[in-house]
C-alpha positions as CSV (number, residue, x, y, z in Angstrom):
1,M,5.0,3.7,-18.0
2,R,8.3,5.4,-19.2
3,F,11.5,3.6,-18.7
4,R,14.9,5.4,-19.0
5,G,18.2,3.9,-18.2
6,I,21.4,2.3,-19.8
7,F,22.3,-1.2,-20.2
8,A,25.6,-2.6,-19.0
9,L,26.9,-6.1,-19.5
10,G,23.4,-7.0,-21.0
11,M,21.9,-6.3,-17.6
12,L,19.5,-3.3,-16.6
13,A,21.5,-1.2,-14.3
14,S,18.7,0.9,-13.0
15,V,15.1,0.4,-12.3
16,F,12.6,3.3,-12.4
17,A,9.3,4.0,-10.6
18,I,6.2,5.3,-12.4
19,G,6.8,8.8,-13.3
20,S,9.8,9.2,-11.0
21,P,13.4,10.2,-11.8
22,A,16.1,7.7,-11.9
23,V,17.5,6.3,-8.7
24,A,20.4,4.0,-8.1
25,Q,19.0,0.7,-7.1
26,E,20.2,-1.8,-4.5
27,K,19.3,-5.6,-4.7
28,A,15.9,-6.1,-2.9
29,E,16.1,-7.5,0.6
30,V,12.4,-7.7,1.2
31,T,9.2,-7.7,-0.6
32,L,6.0,-6.3,1.0
33,K,2.7,-7.4,-0.1
34,A,0.0,-4.4,-0.4
35,V,-3.5,-5.4,-1.1
36,T,-6.8,-4.1,-1.7
37,N,-10.4,-5.6,-2.6
38,N,-11.1,-3.0,-5.3
39,P,-10.0,-3.1,-8.9
40,K,-6.9,-1.5,-10.4
41,N,-9.0,1.5,-11.7
42,S,-9.8,2.5,-8.1
43,G,-8.5,5.1,-5.9
44,H,-7.5,2.5,-3.5
45,Y,-5.1,0.7,-5.9
46,R,-3.7,4.0,-7.1
47,G,-3.0,5.0,-3.6
48,L,-1.0,1.5,-3.3
49,E,0.8,2.7,-6.5
50,I,1.9,6.0,-4.7
51,Y,3.3,3.9,-1.7
52,K,4.9,1.4,-4.0
53,R,6.9,4.4,-5.8
54,M,7.6,6.1,-2.5
55,V,8.8,3.0,-0.8
56,E,11.1,1.8,-3.8
57,E,12.5,5.3,-4.5
58,R,13.2,6.0,-0.8
59,T,15.0,2.8,-0.1
60,K,16.7,2.6,-3.5
61,G,15.0,-0.5,-4.3
62,R,16.1,-2.3,-1.2
63,V,12.5,-2.7,-0.2
64,R,10.0,-3.8,-3.0
65,V,6.3,-3.5,-3.0
66,Q,4.1,-6.1,-4.7
67,L,0.5,-4.9,-5.4
68,Y,-2.6,-7.1,-5.3
69,S,-6.2,-6.0,-6.3
70,D,-9.7,-7.2,-6.7
71,A,-9.9,-9.2,-3.4
72,V,-7.4,-11.9,-4.6
73,L,-6.2,-12.2,-1.1
74,G,-9.6,-12.1,0.2
75,D,-12.2,-9.6,1.5
76,E,-11.3,-6.9,4.0
77,E,-11.8,-8.9,7.3
78,Q,-9.7,-11.7,5.6
79,M,-7.1,-9.3,4.5
80,A,-6.9,-8.0,8.2
81,E,-6.7,-11.5,9.5
82,G,-3.8,-12.0,7.1
83,M,-1.9,-9.0,8.6
84,Q,-1.7,-11.2,11.8
85,M,-0.7,-14.3,10.0
86,G,2.1,-12.6,7.8
87,T,0.4,-13.3,4.3
88,V,-0.6,-9.4,4.1
89,D,1.9,-6.5,4.9
90,V,0.0,-3.4,4.0
91,M,-3.7,-2.7,3.3
92,M,-6.8,-0.4,3.8
93,A,-10.1,-1.0,4.9
94,A,-13.3,0.7,5.6
95,A,-13.3,1.9,9.1
96,A,-16.4,-0.3,9.8
97,K,-14.7,-3.4,8.5
98,Y,-11.5,-2.9,10.4
99,A,-13.6,-2.1,13.6
100,N,-14.4,-5.7,13.8
101,F,-11.0,-6.0,15.2
102,V,-10.4,-2.6,16.7
103,P,-13.7,-1.2,17.7
104,E,-12.6,2.5,18.3
105,M,-12.1,2.8,14.5
106,D,-15.8,2.7,14.0
107,L,-15.7,6.4,15.4
108,Y,-15.3,7.3,11.6
109,S,-18.1,5.1,10.3
110,P,-21.4,6.7,10.8
111,P,-22.9,9.1,8.2
112,Y,-22.3,12.8,8.7
113,T,-19.4,12.4,11.2
114,F,-17.6,14.8,9.0
115,K,-18.9,18.1,7.5
116,S,-16.5,18.8,5.0
117,W,-13.0,17.8,3.5
118,A,-11.7,20.6,5.7
119,H,-13.4,19.1,8.8
120,Y,-11.9,15.6,7.7
121,D,-8.4,17.0,7.5
122,A,-8.8,18.8,10.9
123,V,-9.7,15.5,12.8
124,L,-6.8,13.6,11.0
125,N,-4.3,16.2,12.5
126,S,-5.9,16.1,16.0
127,E,-5.6,14.3,19.1
128,V,-8.7,12.0,18.0
129,D,-6.8,10.4,15.2
130,A,-3.7,10.0,17.6
131,T,-5.9,8.2,20.1
132,I,-7.0,5.8,17.4
133,A,-3.5,5.3,16.1
134,K,-2.6,4.2,19.9
135,K,-5.5,1.7,20.1
136,V,-4.6,0.0,16.9
137,K,-1.2,-0.3,18.2
138,E,-2.2,-1.8,21.5
139,R,-4.9,-4.1,20.2
140,R,-3.4,-5.4,17.0
141,G,0.2,-4.3,16.9
142,D,-0.5,-2.8,13.4
143,I,0.7,0.5,12.3
144,Y,-1.9,3.0,11.5
145,L,-0.5,5.2,8.7
146,G,-3.4,7.4,8.3
147,L,-6.6,7.4,6.0
148,F,-7.2,6.8,2.3
149,T,-10.4,7.9,0.7
150,D,-12.4,7.5,-2.5
151,G,-14.2,10.6,-2.1
152,A,-17.7,11.4,-0.7
153,R,-20.4,8.7,-0.6
154,N,-23.8,9.3,-2.2
155,V,-27.0,7.3,-2.8
156,F,-27.3,5.5,-6.2
157,T,-30.6,3.8,-7.3
158,N,-32.3,2.2,-10.0
159,K,-35.2,4.7,-10.0
160,P,-35.1,8.5,-9.6
161,V,-34.8,9.5,-5.9
162,K,-34.9,13.2,-5.5
163,A,-35.5,13.6,-1.9
164,L,-34.8,11.9,1.3
165,D,-38.4,10.9,1.8
166,D,-38.2,9.0,-1.7
167,L,-35.8,6.5,0.0
168,K,-38.3,5.2,2.2
169,G,-38.9,1.4,1.7
170,Y,-35.9,1.1,-0.6
171,K,-33.7,-2.1,-0.3
172,L,-30.3,-0.4,0.0
173,R,-27.1,-2.4,0.2
174,T,-25.3,-1.8,3.3
175,M,-22.1,-3.0,5.1
176,T,-22.9,-5.2,8.0
177,G,-21.9,-2.8,10.7
178,P,-24.2,-1.9,13.5
179,N,-23.8,1.8,12.5
180,E,-24.7,1.2,8.7
181,L,-27.9,-0.7,9.7
182,A,-29.0,1.8,12.4
183,A,-28.2,4.8,10.3
184,W,-30.2,3.5,7.0
185,K,-33.1,2.4,9.0
186,A,-33.1,5.9,10.5
187,F,-33.3,7.1,6.9
188,G,-36.3,5.0,6.4
189,T,-34.7,2.4,3.9
190,N,-34.7,-1.2,4.1
191,P,-30.9,-1.8,4.8
192,T,-29.6,-5.0,3.2
193,P,-26.2,-6.2,4.2
194,L,-24.2,-7.6,1.3
195,A,-20.5,-8.3,0.5
196,Y,-19.2,-5.5,-2.0
197,T,-18.0,-8.2,-4.3
198,E,-21.6,-9.4,-4.7
199,L,-23.1,-6.1,-5.3
200,Y,-22.8,-5.7,-9.1
201,S,-25.0,-8.9,-9.7
202,A,-27.3,-7.9,-6.9
203,L,-28.1,-4.7,-8.7
204,Q,-28.4,-6.5,-12.0
205,V,-31.0,-9.1,-10.7
206,G,-32.9,-6.6,-8.2
207,V,-31.7,-8.3,-5.0
208,V,-31.3,-4.6,-3.9
209,D,-32.6,-1.3,-5.6
210,G,-29.5,0.6,-4.9
211,A,-26.5,1.4,-2.6
212,E,-24.4,4.1,-1.4
213,N,-20.8,4.7,-2.4
214,T,-18.4,7.3,-4.1
215,M,-18.6,8.5,-7.8
216,T,-15.4,6.6,-8.3
217,S,-16.9,3.4,-7.2
218,L,-20.0,3.9,-9.2
219,L,-18.1,4.3,-12.2
220,G,-15.2,1.9,-11.4
221,M,-17.3,-1.1,-10.5
222,K,-19.8,-0.3,-13.1
223,F,-22.6,-0.1,-10.7
224,W,-24.2,2.7,-13.0
225,E,-25.2,0.2,-15.6
226,S,-27.9,-0.8,-13.3
227,C,-28.3,2.4,-11.3
228,K,-28.7,5.5,-13.4
229,F,-29.6,7.8,-10.6
230,V,-27.7,9.7,-7.7
231,L,-29.0,11.6,-4.9
232,R,-26.0,13.9,-3.5
233,T,-26.3,13.1,-0.1
234,E,-22.5,13.5,0.6
235,H,-23.3,11.7,3.9
236,S,-19.9,10.2,4.1
237,Y,-16.5,11.7,3.6
238,L,-15.0,8.0,3.3
239,A,-12.6,6.8,5.7
240,L,-10.3,4.2,4.7
241,P,-7.7,3.4,7.4
242,F,-4.4,2.3,5.9
243,F,-2.1,0.0,7.9
244,M,1.1,-1.9,8.0
245,S,1.5,-4.8,10.0
246,A,3.9,-5.4,12.8
247,K,5.3,-8.5,11.2
248,A,5.8,-6.6,8.0
249,V,7.8,-3.8,9.9
250,A,9.9,-6.6,11.6
251,K,10.9,-8.1,8.2
252,V,12.1,-4.7,6.9
253,P,15.9,-4.0,7.5
254,A,16.1,-2.0,10.7
255,D,17.7,1.1,9.1
256,L,14.9,1.4,6.8
257,R,11.9,0.8,8.9
258,E,11.1,4.5,9.7
259,I,11.7,5.3,6.1
260,V,9.0,2.7,5.1
261,I,6.5,3.9,7.8
262,Q,6.9,7.6,6.9
263,A,6.3,6.7,3.1
264,G,2.9,5.1,4.4
265,K,2.2,8.1,6.2
266,D,3.0,10.5,3.2
267,T,1.1,8.2,0.9
268,A,-2.0,8.7,2.8
269,K,-1.8,12.5,2.5
270,A,-1.1,12.2,-1.2
271,Q,-3.7,9.7,-2.0
272,V,-6.6,11.8,-0.3
273,K,-5.8,14.7,-2.6
274,M,-5.5,12.5,-5.6
275,A,-8.8,10.5,-4.9
276,I,-10.9,13.8,-4.2
277,A,-10.0,14.8,-7.7
278,M,-10.5,11.4,-9.2
279,D,-13.9,11.4,-7.7
280,K,-14.8,14.8,-9.4
281,E,-13.5,13.4,-12.7
282,S,-15.6,10.4,-12.3
283,E,-18.7,12.2,-11.7
284,E,-18.2,14.0,-15.1
285,T,-17.7,10.7,-16.7
286,L,-20.9,9.4,-15.2
287,K,-22.9,12.3,-16.5
288,K,-21.7,11.6,-20.0
289,N,-22.8,7.9,-19.6
290,G,-26.4,9.1,-18.9
291,V,-26.2,9.1,-15.0
292,Q,-28.6,11.6,-13.4
293,I,-27.5,13.5,-10.4
294,F,-30.1,15.2,-8.0
295,E,-29.0,17.7,-5.4
296,M,-30.2,17.4,-1.9
297,T,-32.0,20.4,-0.5
298,K,-30.9,22.1,2.6
299,T,-33.9,21.2,4.5
300,D,-33.1,17.4,3.6
301,K,-29.7,17.6,4.6
302,D,-30.3,19.3,7.8
303,K,-33.1,16.6,8.4
304,A,-30.5,13.8,7.7
305,I,-27.9,15.4,9.9
306,A,-30.3,15.6,12.7
307,L,-31.6,11.8,12.2
308,M,-27.9,10.7,12.5
309,Q,-27.1,12.4,15.8
310,P,-28.6,9.6,18.1
311,V,-26.5,7.0,15.8
312,L,-23.3,9.1,16.3
313,E,-23.9,9.2,20.1
314,A,-24.9,5.6,20.6
315,N,-21.9,4.4,18.5
316,A,-19.5,6.6,20.5
317,K,-20.9,5.3,23.8
318,R,-20.6,1.7,22.6
319,I,-16.9,2.1,21.8
320,G,-16.0,4.3,24.5
321,M,-15.2,7.4,22.3
322,E,-17.8,9.9,23.6
323,K,-14.9,12.3,24.5
324,E,-13.5,11.9,20.9
325,L,-16.9,12.3,19.3
326,A,-17.3,15.7,21.3
327,M,-14.0,16.9,20.0
328,I,-14.9,16.1,16.4
329,R,-18.1,18.1,16.8
330,E,-16.3,20.9,18.4
331,M,-13.9,21.0,15.5
332,G,-16.8,20.9,13.0
333,K,-18.1,24.2,14.3
334,K,-15.2,25.9,12.4
335,F,-16.4,24.7,9.0
């Protein structure tokens, strides 16, 4: 971090954001708590750093952002509850986790919902995402700002898995949502729901044989110490919805509310670009640490996608989003 500025009367006259030019600062009128359950070296946290910088620059310091990492304010469900209580102002969560409160968000959860990053981007700029934002506002009052990501999720294991059939019987850590259990059963694994914060030790002692996540998470959470093998399934272009609570908006000075909300929307777009690049860098670091990455064949990829279609359809029906799933599929034909 570089600091530039001048001192006058023994006090710091200007405060500067990370990597940003000097801006005149006003006295802070409100501080927002922005939280993640991931560590400071994660794409999640770095996204919050982008948000902090944007908000403090654009409000000239009248709104400050305090960052929290490593689940110090609870897991994703607890953070979401904190948004309602006023103890959390800004957060992101896995779509499947937030779906416990807004079921429609589960539209983005099942494997192979998105075909590519271009498809992902098209959906985010469509009526589909606008519908989800409306549902979030109606059900919770939260402001849905967009999506963060950590990259594309792949399967990592403690023994070599080179093909889809090799996964049969594997105890694979999953989240607790209905889509995750249905999906990984369809793939032939033995899905084992487990809190993310418990995964490192579970891998160490053999409670599970592997899990699925991004290269950045595999590196940053040190899961590679137990799991040296990755099957590049790219089954999920990870969707991490990013929110600001209604209570947080209400405590921001009226003339700054739209500025703070727009900073959140701009942060989401910037974070996705940063996280995709970060995931590629993480992959190179993993390779240097002896992690082997096996490419999925087209035959296996086609088989996996076909296996997921009933899961996507059942999920869309359960949450009343059949129309939106059809729109996602139609958009996917272009990519």
